[in-house]
N, C-alpha and C positions, 0 to 999 in steps of 0.2 A: 504494500500500499504506500501511497505517497506520504512523505513525512512533513510536507509543508504545502500550502496552497496560496493562491492569490489570483485575483481577477486581472487579466491582461498584463500580468507581470511575471509571475511564476505559475505556470498552469499545472494543476495536478487534480487527481480525482480517480476514483475507482470506477472504471467503465466496464460493466458487465455486458459484453457483446453476445449475449445469449438471447437471441430473438427468434420468435416463431415466424414461419412463412406460410403463404397460402392465403385463401380467401377468409373473409369474416373479420371480426375485431382482433386487432393485434394485441397480444399480451406478452409481457416479459416472462420467460420460462424460468424455472428454478435452476441456477447454475450448478453444475456438477463439481464437487470438490475433488481436486486431483492433487496429490501430495508430491513434493519434490522427488522423493525416493522412487516414484513410479516412472520418472523420465528415463527413457532408453535411447532417445535421439534428440534432435533439435526441437522437436515438437511432441507434446503429449497426446495429440489427437490422431486417431486412426485414419482420418481422411486427409491429413496433411502429411503426405509422404516426402521422404528425402528428395530434394530437387524441386519441390514446389516453389513457385516464384516468390511467394510471400512467407516462406518458412521462417526466415530471420525475424521478421517483424511479429509474426504470430508467437514465436517462441519467447521473444523478449517481453511482449505485452502480457503474456501468460505469467511469466515469472515475476513481473512487476505487479501482478494481481489486478491488471486492468481488464483482462478478458478471461472468460471461462467458456465452457462448451456445453453440449447436450449429452446427458447420460442415457444409456439404454439399459434399463433394469433387467432386461431379458438375457443379454449376453455380457453385461458389465463393461461394454466398450464406451468410449467417450468420443464424440465427433464435434467438429467446429463448423461444418457446413460453410466452407470458405466462399463458395460461389453463390450462396443465397443472397437475395437482395435485401436491402434495409429500407423500411418505410420512412417517410418524412418525420413523423412524430417520434419514431425511435431514434432517428438521427439527431433530432433536437435534444432529446434526453442525453444522448451521448456527449454532445457538444457542451451542454451545461455541466455534466459531471467532469468532463475534461478541464473545464474552466473552474472547477471547484464551486459551482454556484447552485447545484441542484438542491442543496439544503435550504435555499432561500424561497423555494416554491411554497405557496400557501394553499395547501390541499383542502382547507376548510372554506376558502373564499367562494363566493358566488360569482361565477364567471360566465359572461354571455358574449358569444362571438356573432359575427354576421351570419345570417341565416344560411348562406351557401357554404360557410366554412365549418366543416364537420371534422371533429377529432374524437378519439376515444376518451371516455370519462377520466381514465387514469392519467391521461396526457394533458388535460386542460390547464392545470396549474403550471406545468412546465412550459407549455406554449405561451401562456400569458407572460410568464417570467422572461422568456426569450424576446417577446415583443418589447417589454419594458426596458430590458437591458440592451436592446439594439442588435441582437443576434439575428433577428428577423425584422423585416419592414412590414408593418401591419397592412397598410393599404395595398402594397404589392402582393402580398400573399392572399388577401381577400380577393383581389382581382384575378389572380391565377386560379383560385378555387371556383369562382363564378364562371370562368371561361371554360372549365372542364368539370362538368357535373357527373361524368360517367363513373368517377370513383371518388370516394371521400378524400379530402385533402390529407388527413392524417395517415390513411392507408396507402396513399399513392407512393409507388417506389421512388426513393430519392435518386435523382439523376447525378451524374458526376459533376456537372457544372453547378447545380443547385447546392450540393454538399460542399463544394469548394468554396462558394460564397459564404455559407454558414460557418465553416471553420476559420476562414480568413477574418470574418467579423468577430468570431469568438476569441481570437488571439489579438484583436485590436489593431489590425492592419488595414483598416478602411482607407486611410490616407494613401497608402501605397497603391491600393487598387484604383483609387481616383487618379493618381499620378500616371498609372500605366494603362488607363482606359483606352487611349488612342494609340498605344504602341502596337506594332504588328505582332500577330500571334506567332509563336514558334512552331505551331502545328499546321499541317497542310489542310486540315479541316477547320481551321480557325474561323472561316467564314460562317460555319454552322453554329458557332458559339453565340447564344443569345446576347444582345448588346448589354443587357443588365448584368451579365456575368463575365464579360470579356476582361475587364480590369482585374477582377478577382482571380481568374484563371492565370493571367499574366503574372500577378503578384505571387500566387502560389507556386508557379513554375520558377520564378527567380528565387523564391525562398526555399526551393528544392523540396516542397511538400508534395508535389504531384509530378508524374510523368505520364506519357501517353499510353493508350492501350496497345499501340505499336510504337516503333521508333519515331514515326512521323504523324500519327493521328491521336487525338485526344478522346474522341467519342463523347461529346458533351451531353447527348441525350440518352446515353446508355445508363441503365440502373447501376448504382454503386453497390458493390458486393461487400460481404463481411471482410474478406481478405483485403480488398482495396481500402476499406475504412481503417482496418488495423494498420496497414502500411502508411496511410496518411498521418495517423496519430503517432506512429513510431518515428517517422521522419521529422515531424514537428518538434520532437524532443532535441534534435541537433541544433535547431535555431532558437528554441526556447527551453533551456535546461530545466529538468524536473528532478527533485530529490525523492527517491523511493527507498522504502525499507529494504535493507539487505543489499543496496546498490552503492558502489563507491568507485571513484575514478582516481587514479594516481599513476605513479611511475613503477614499472616492473623492475624491482631491485634484485630479485633473485628468481631463478626458474629451475625446478628439478623435475624428474619424471612424475612425481606425485604431489607437487606443491608449487604454489606461486606466492611470492611475497610482493606486497604493494607498499610503496612509500607515499605517505600523504600527510601533510601538516606536521612534518617533523617526526612522524611515527611510522614504523614498519609493522605490517600485519601479515602473517602467513596463513594461507587458505589451502585446503585440500582440493586437488583436481583428480578426476577419474574418467572412466570410460563414458560416463553420462554427461560430461562437460561439453557444452557446445561452444565452438570457436567461430568468430566472424571478424571481418575487417570492415572498418567504417566506410570504405569506398567500394564495397561489393555486396551484392545481395546473396551470394552463395557462401556456404560454410567453408571454412579453411581448416587445416589440421593444426595440431599443437605446434608443429614445427614453424608455423606461420607467425607465432608470437614473437614480439621484438623485445629482447631483454634491454632494459634501460630506456624503453619507449613508453608512451602513454597507453593506458588501457582502462576500460570500464568493465567491472565484473558484478555479477549478481550472485549472492550466496545465501544459503540457508544453513544455519547452525555450523558455520565455518567451512562449508563445502561449496565450491564454486560450480554453478550449473550453467552459467553463460559468461563468456568473455568476448569483448569486442575491442580489437586493436584500434586506437584512436589517432594514430599518426605513423609516419615512416621515418621519424627523426629520433635518433638516440641522444639522450641527454648526457653527453660526455664531451670532454675536451682533451687535447693532447698537449703535453708539456715536454719540450726538448731541453736537454741539459747534459751535464756530466755527473757521474756518481761520486759522492764524497764518503758517506758512511751510513750505517743504520743503527737504530737503538731498538733492540728486541723488546725490552720492557715497555717502551712507549709505543711500539708498533709503528715506528716512523723511519722512513728513509730520507736522508738528507742529500740534496743534489745542488750543483751550481747552475744557476740560470742567469745569464747576463751579468756574471761576476757577483751575483748575490746568492747566499745560501737559502734554499727553499725547503722547508719540511714537507714531506709527502706521507700522510697517514695511510696505513694499509690495514687490512683485516686478514684473518687466517684464510688460507686457500688462495692467496694472491698468485696469479699466473705470471711467471717470468719465463721468457724465451729469448733465444738469440735470433739473429736475422734470418736464419734458415728454419725457424720453428722448433728447434730443439729445446726441451725443457731444461730450465736452470733453477738452482736454488739461490737464495739471497746471498749465500756464502761464496757463490761463483762470481759475484760482481766484483770487478776490479776498480781501484781508484782511477778516476779520470775517464772511465769508459763512458762512451756516449749512451745516453738513455733516452728512450721515447716512452713516456708514461701516459697511459690512457686513464683519465680520472673522471669520476662522475661529477656533474655540476648541478645536481638537484638537492643534495643534502646541504644543511647549514655548514657542516664540516665534511667537505668532499674527501673521498678515499680513493686510493689507487685500485684500478680494476685489472689492469694488464700492463706489464713492462716488457719492452723489447730492448735488449742490451746489444750494443755493437761490439764485435770482436776485433774490429779494426783499431789499430793504435791511433790515439789522438794526435793531431798535428802538433809539431813543436811550435812554441810561441816565445817571442822575445818582446820586451817592452822598452820604451824610451821616449824622448821628445823628438818630434819630426824636425828634420833638417832640410832635406831636399829630395827630389825625384826627377832625375834627368837620364836620358839615354837608356831607359829600361832598368835603372838601378835606383833603389830607395835607400836613403841614409838616415839613421836615427842616432841620438846620443843617449846611451844607457845611464843608469843611475850612478855608475862609478866614473862617469865622464868620458868613457870611451866612445869613439865613433864607429858604428857598425853599418856596413853597406851590404845589401843583398840584391840579387837579380830578381826581377819581377816576372812571375810566371804568366803565360798567355791567359787572358780572361780574368786576371786578378781584379778583385772588387774593392772599392773604398766604402767604408760604412761610417756615416755620420748620422746619428739618430735624428730623424725628422727631415732630412734633406734627401730629395729624390735624385737618384743616380749621380752622386757626387763624383768628381774626378780629383786627380792629384792637385789640380790648380785650386781646389777648394781647401786644401790643408794649409795651416798657418805655421810658419817656421818659428821654432822655439816656444810656441804657445800650445800647440796640440800635443797632448800625451797620447801616444798611439801604441797599439799592440799589433805586432806582425805575426801572421800565421804562415808557417813554412811547410812545404810538402816534403816528401822523401828525398827530393833532389835539392833541398835547401833553398827553394825558390819561394818568393812571397806570393801567397794566393789571396790573402786579404789584409787590408790595413784598416784597423778599427780605431776610431777616435774615442777615447774613454773619459775625457774631462770636459766635453761640451756636447751640446745637442741643439738641434733646431726646434725652437718652441713655436707653438701655434696658438694664436689668439683668435677665437671664433666669436663673431657678433661684437667686434670691437668698434669703437668710434675714434676717429682721428680728430682731435680738437684743435691742433695747431701744426702749422708747417712753417719752418724757417728756411727760406730759399738760400740765404747767405751762408748759414752754418750747416745746411743740409741735415736737419733733424726734424722728426715729427714727435708730437706728444700723442700717445695712444692710451685710451681708457678702455680697459677690458670689460667683460660682461659682469665683473664683480665691482665695477667702479674704481678700480685701481689704476692710477696713471703711470705710464712708463715713457721715458725719453729715449728714442732710438735713432741711430744714425742711418742715413741713406748712403749707398755706395754706387759706384759705376755699374755694379752687377745687379743692383736691385731691379726686380721685374714688377710691372704694373699691369693689372687686368681690370676690365669692366664687364662683369657677367660672362667671363670666359674669353673675352676678346682683348688682345694685347693693346695697350695704350702707352703714351709716353708720360713722362713726369709732369709736363705742363698741363696735359689733360687731367691727370690724376689730382693735381693741386686744385683744379676747379670743382672737383667732386666733394671736397671736404665740407663745404658749406651747404651741400644739398641733402643732408640727412641720410646719407648712405651708411649701411653697415659695411664692415670690411673684415676679411680674414688676413691677419698679419702673421707672416712667418719670419722669425728672427733667430740669430745665433749670437751669443754674447750681447753686445749692444748694437749689432748691425742688422738692418732689415734685409731679409732675403727676397721677399715678395709681398705685394699688397694686392688683394683681389676685392674690388668694390662690388657689392651686390645686396639687394634686399630679399634674396632668397637663400635658402640653405638646403643643399642636397646631401643625403647620406643614407646609410644603412641603419634600419631600426634595430636597436638593441633592447628596448623596453618601452612599454606605455602603461601608465598608471591612470586608470579611468576615475579613480576616486580623487586623487590630487590634481587630475587633469594636467599631466605632464607627459612629454614624449622625449625619449632619449635616442639620439642618433650618433653614429660614428661618422664624422665628417672630417676630412683631411687628417686622418689618423688620430683624431681627437674626439673624445666622448663629450657630447653636449646635451644637457637637459634643459628643455624649455617648457614653460606653461603654454597651453593652447586654449583658444577661445571658441573654436569651431565645434558644432554639434554634428556635422555631417562630413563625410570624406569624399573628396573628388576622385572617383574611381571609374574609369571608362567602362561602359556597359553595365554598371551596377549602381543605379541611382539610389538604391536603398542602403548602400554601404555605410557602416558606422565604425567606431573605434575598435570594435571586436573583430573586425575583418582585417586588421593590421597584425601581421605576424613578424616575430624576430627574423631579421634577414631581408625583409622587404625594403626596396629602395623608395624613398619619398623625397619630394621637394616641399619645403616649408616656406610659405610666404610670410615674411616678417613684418611686424607693425613698426613703421618708421618712428613712431613716438615712444615705443616701449618694446623691450626685447621679449616678444612672445609670438607664437605662430597664429596668424590670422586664417591660414588655409593650409590643409594638408593634402598634397596631390600625390597619388600613387603612381609608380612607374610600372607599367605592364606591357607585355608584348603578346599580341593576339593574332592567330592565323585566320585568314578569310579567303573566300573565293570571290573574285570580281564579277559583278553582274553587269554594270555599265559605268561609263565615265562621262562626267559633264565637265569638259575642259574649260568652258567659259566661266562657270561658277567655281571651278577648282574643287569639285567634289567627286567622290567615287561611291557608288552603291555596291554593297557587299553582302555576302551571306556567311554566317558563322558556321561552325561545326555542328551547332544544334539547330540549324536552319532558320535562325533569326536574321532578318534583313534589316539593314540600316544604311543611312547616308553618312559619310564621314567627310568633313572639310579637310582638305590638304593644304590649305593656305599656310605658307611658312614651313611646311614639312619637306624634309629631304627625301628625294626618291632615288633609290638605288637599284641597279640591275642585280641579277642573281650572283654575278661575279664581284659585286661590291663597287663597281664603277657607277658614276653618276648617270641618272636617267631623267626622263621628263614624264609629265602626266600622260603624254601620248604613248609612253612605253607600257602602260597598263591596258591590257586587253580583256574583254569579257571571257571568263573561264579561267583566267590566270590565278595561280595561288600566290598570295602575298602575306607578309607579316607586318603588322602595323605596331609601331612603338608609340605608346601614349605616356604623356605626363599629365596626370589628372584626366580630364576629358578631351584634351588637345592632342591630336596626332602630331608627332614631331619627326617621324621617319617611317617610310614605307619601303620595303625591300621585296622584290620579286623572288620567288622560290624556284629552284630548278624543277622542271617537269619530271615526275617519277615514271 
């Protein structure tokens, strides 16, 4: 049973889909009690065989105690009757229970409907409640009943389009339906959908509540079946989470032949799994095997008395990270390995059973690890105190290193002065790299004589393969304001996002950009008074580059919907900003909100010139289409998506590329061609033709 309920917020309720069929007055049958220990497959019902298209949803809703079946006292079997139709009055009751509202029905009230509007006596209070709460529109249903007197309104089989509207209104998505009323239907028989239901079907499709009866047809006037309604309610849970007794979602922290351990809210709980455990994947209707479970991935399970009867994999990402470094030592009492990472000692906690291997997969013990051996440590990142899961140790000897102050680099030879004052010169190996933290692709010309402390890495031939500067780095200020520029002394006063001022010098190597386009110092100086934000990169007290822009693009690392902040990694710097927007600009998804943003997504934030905050969040997405037609005068292309949705896309300002990456024109796009469109928010910024398969 659900453990919480709420109207249009968190939907819950015990919906017994145990309905009679046939002529006469419809009555709710007595649900047959089936206990968890009777489950032998994904479904407890004898008429829902393995491979049934709705077995996943029927199994889940049964274990959530939302549905039950029909018992046959003669032979003791229990059936679900998945293909039986559902009457309109029964569907209303289900919707009310799903919304947690059925208890508000006043069964003692005297209720009078229009003379042509006939329902069963048991259903009157529920129908009146549905009218009152807006699940049904009274005048519309009265008109429908009057137009068809051949069957009572209550006993009339609920059609797919009618039920879709009912459920969309039950979950409070009328606004979405209105917004999508004039959108083209994704189904080939969209013209057959009654106008009053079109927006609701479009909204339900976008919310992934409904699919077609085939890949291309919806069947709007077809009676909805018990299996279809179970599927609709099951899918609704992915968009509108519901908490049910015995159900929990977390990270799979351990998996054995007979048990699964789930990590949630700082606690690990171990459950039993067995032959009667059903396994599913969130992205598939068909069962999977136990081997399809993802250790350290997200999963939802439903259990009874500690035994799991249903597991659904909720993603394909493992919550782990990899740390590279060199081995220092271990402390067995503390269960901690210490390693060097970027010249800093880092403790790595571990647990019993830690897997240690060499690069060829040979098992090692912790005693086999040698000082300074290269380690690649896979560590979980979902616990408050992460632990090592797997270690791969290199058997290759670490490169020799020497340190000193940089002196020169000429004719393929680098010279440093060591701590004892000696000058040491080494040949530079082909492909040697220079490393200055925060500086992109530095060269020897970026090294400072007598100022840079460097560490030289040498190969077996005593050649320099890497020069690493250890005493300075390039810092990045994101969202900074330049408040002063002194042309005579070549310095700028920069105020960072924490209102801390810095005076930094300009050099002949300083680079300037405006929204990604190179500009000169004269142009840059004019932007200081125009309320632009800037990203300033500097080393020591010298500015490396200044990029003026009132947008910020980066990869999302976190979003806090309670504090209304978004964190992105931009220019190798983590930036957390408040946001003021309630909707997300996401091409093809007008209903997108902050819950649709995942870690790793690329976004562009429009910044408020008056205050450092995001006024708009625009998602970066790439979507494949098939070209239907091209309007060169209007610079628009009409396309069809993989789900048969058609739309017009403005290509004004968008780059057009041929399949080989060279520049194309709008006339390069022909009907029937496959293209990929890159969007920033709702704007197309690039179109590339795809090679014909």
